[in-house]
C-alpha positions as CSV (number, residue, x, y, z in Angstrom):
1,X,-41.7,-5.4,-3.6
2,X,-41.6,-4.7,-7.3
3,X,-38.6,-4.2,-9.6
4,X,-38.4,-0.5,-8.7
5,X,-38.1,-1.4,-5.1
6,X,-35.2,-3.8,-5.7
7,X,-33.4,-1.2,-7.9
8,X,-34.0,1.5,-5.2
9,X,-32.7,-0.9,-2.5
10,X,-29.6,-1.7,-4.5
11,X,-28.9,2.0,-5.2
12,X,-29.3,2.9,-1.5
13,X,-26.8,0.1,-0.5
14,X,-24.3,1.3,-3.1
15,X,-24.7,4.9,-1.8
16,X,-24.3,3.7,1.8
17,X,-21.2,1.7,1.1
18,X,-19.7,4.6,-1.0
19,X,-20.3,6.9,2.0
20,X,-18.5,4.5,4.3
21,X,-15.5,4.2,2.0
22,X,-15.4,8.0,1.6
23,X,-15.6,8.6,5.3
24,X,-12.8,6.1,6.0
25,X,-10.7,7.7,3.3
26,X,-11.2,11.1,4.8
27,X,-10.2,9.8,8.3
28,X,-7.0,8.1,7.3
29,X,-4.3,10.6,6.2
30,X,-2.7,10.0,2.9
31,X,1.1,10.1,2.9
32,X,1.3,12.0,-0.3
33,X,-1.1,14.7,0.7
34,X,0.6,15.1,4.1
35,X,4.0,15.5,2.5
36,X,2.7,18.1,0.1
37,X,0.8,19.9,2.8
38,X,3.8,20.3,5.0
39,X,6.1,21.4,2.1
40,X,3.6,23.9,0.9
41,X,4.3,26.2,3.8
42,X,8.0,25.4,4.1
43,X,10.5,28.2,4.2
44,X,12.4,28.6,0.9
45,X,15.7,28.4,2.6
46,X,14.8,25.0,4.1
47,X,13.7,23.7,0.7
48,X,17.0,24.8,-0.7
49,X,18.9,23.1,2.2
50,X,16.9,19.9,1.7
51,X,17.6,19.9,-2.0
52,X,21.4,20.3,-1.3
53,X,21.3,17.5,1.3
54,X,19.4,15.2,-1.0
55,X,21.9,15.8,-3.8
56,X,19.4,17.5,-6.2
57,X,21.7,20.5,-6.5
58,X,25.4,21.1,-6.2
59,X,27.2,23.5,-3.8
60,X,27.8,26.3,-6.4
61,X,24.1,26.2,-7.4
62,X,23.2,26.2,-3.7
63,X,25.3,29.3,-3.0
64,X,24.0,31.1,-6.0
65,X,20.3,30.4,-5.1
66,X,21.0,31.2,-1.4
67,X,22.4,34.6,-2.4
68,X,19.3,35.3,-4.3
69,X,17.1,34.4,-1.3
70,X,19.0,36.5,1.2
71,X,18.2,40.2,1.3
72,X,20.7,42.3,-0.5
73,X,22.7,44.8,1.7
74,X,22.0,48.4,1.0
75,X,25.3,49.9,-0.3
76,X,26.1,53.6,-0.6
77,X,23.6,54.6,2.1
78,X,24.9,56.1,5.3
């Protein structure tokens, strides 16, 4: 086998090992991606509740934002 054969063999092994690493990485769930994935479809009210519980916002801010999220009552209509 000439020099080109050795280079080709090395490149094939590198590609093979890279494919194995990629496959294992795809099988094992990443903690960050799972967290983002579940929060992406989370209800805005739950996000607001979680932020209040985590201490990110205070109660007046929570109430103000919650009022904006809730549908406004129709006044003056019978």
